[in-house]
C-alpha positions, -999 to +999 in steps of 0.1 A: -454-127-267-447-157-247-445-192-259-480-205-246-506-184-268-482-192-299-486-227-293-523-224-285-527-203-317-513-232-339-529-262-319-565-247-319-573-243-354-558-277-362-573-296-334-607-283-332-620-294-369-606-329-364-636-348-349-662-335-374-636-334-404-630-372-396-669-378-394-674-361-429-646-375-445-656-411-435-692-403-449-677-392-482-655-421-483-688-443-477-706-428-503-680-431-529-674-468-522-713-473-526-709-457-560-683-485-568-653-458-568-619-476-562-608-474-524-575-454-529-594-429-551-622-426-525-597-422-496-577-395-514-607-378-525-625-377-489-592-365-471-583-339-497-619-325-500-625-324-461-588-305-460-600-280-489-633-273-469-619-268-437-592-246-451-617-224-468-634-219-436-601-206-418-594-183-448-628-169-445-622-162-406-586-149-412-600-124-438-627-114-420-603-103-390-578-088-415-605-069-433-620-055-400-585-043-388-581-026-420-617-011-419-625-027-452-662-034-446-670-048-479-644-073-475-654-079-441-689-085-450-678-113-478-655-131-455-682-131-428-707-145-451-684-170-466-675-183-429-712-184-422-720-204-454-689-228-446-704-232-411-738-241-425-730-265-453-706-285-430-732-285-401-760-294-426-741-322-443-730-337-407-763-333-389-783-349-420-763-381-413-785-414-399-770-411-365-782-387-340-747-383-330-740-364-361-755-334-346-729-332-318-703-332-342-721-307-362-720-281-332-682-284-331-679-268-366-692-237-353-661-242-323-642-246-352-648-211-365-642-198-330-604-215-331-600-200-368-610-166-359-588-171-323-557-179-347-565-151-369-568-122-341-535-138-325-516-133-360-529-098-362-516-090-327-484-106-335-482-083-366-489-051-347-465-060-320-434-063-348-446-030-363-446-014-326-409-030-320-397-016-353-412+017-344-396+015-309-362+006-324-364+035-348-371+060-318-340+044-302-320+046-332-329+086-336-322+090-300-286+074-302-279+095-336-288+125-312-266+114-283-240+110-305-242+145-321-241+158-285-213+139-276-195+149-308-201+188-301-188+182-264-158+167-276-155+196-299-159+220-273-134+205-250-109+204-278-113+242-281-111+246-245-077+225-240-065+245-271-072+278-256-056+268-224-024+256-240-021+286-264-034+313-238-054+330-265-087+330-280-075+341-312-056+307-315-091+289-317-107+315-341-076+309-359-083+272-362-121+278-371-113+303-399-083+278-414-114+252-413-139+275-430-111+283-457-106+245-461-141+239-468-144+271-493-114+257-509-132+225-514-161+235-528-143+257-553-133+222-567-167+219-581-170+249-602-190+247-633-182+258-665-202+287-662-191+295-630-158+293-643-162+316-671-181+341-647-151+342-624-127+348-654-149+378-663-146+391-628-109+385-628-106+406-658-127+435-647-147+430-613-159+466-616-184+458-642-219+455-635-237+422-626-257+429-661-226+435-680-209+403-669-241+383-673-244+398-710-207+388-718-206+351-702-242+346-717-265+318-707-271+334-672-289+361-650-273+390-630-286+369-599-265+339-610-234+366-613-239+377-578-239+341-568-206+334-584-193+367-573-196+360-537-179+327-542-151+346-561-144+371-536-146+342-505-119+324-526-098+354-530-099+362-493-089+327-484-060+332-507-050+363-494-049+351-460-030+319-467-003+342-484 
């Protein structure tokens, strides 16, 4: 999002409550002085108190927008009620001042709520934009991965084509593919488990025995497991015979 809305979202919730906040803070300060509270305590108390009140109103508006976005209607209702209570209390506090102009400042409290709500809505839009950007980047990464895979397949196809032209026979390419498969099979044989080794040894002693007989001989397995290892054993034997 461009810089102007970002700037406005920062300035609006800070600038809107300044006038009524100063007026109400001054009133609190005056009352505290009349109660013979030391000046510095009255000054700090009025400033901190007004800041807490305005931040409370801002939190209620932000909470209402976020709850609405998540469809959490219970929290949404609580936040709206909190924002209204904040506005009414501050408005009554300012409007009840002796000066008639206090009512003008009281109206600004409701405008402050608008500024807080605007800030909350803007932050939600920013969060959603960030989520959309991440999703778009994820799709781009997935597309790039697919392109890389297709390019790799094309390079492999081109390499096979060049090898066919150089060797003058399709058999050469098939031989290369066979050697690659044998190498992969040989690599997988490195990860033979202890049970698999016992089955392979039993097959080496007498491959004509039934799967059940071999399973009973090695113990701790089923005929299905023996069948799986027998297939691997036969593949290894074929690879060894071709490499001789």
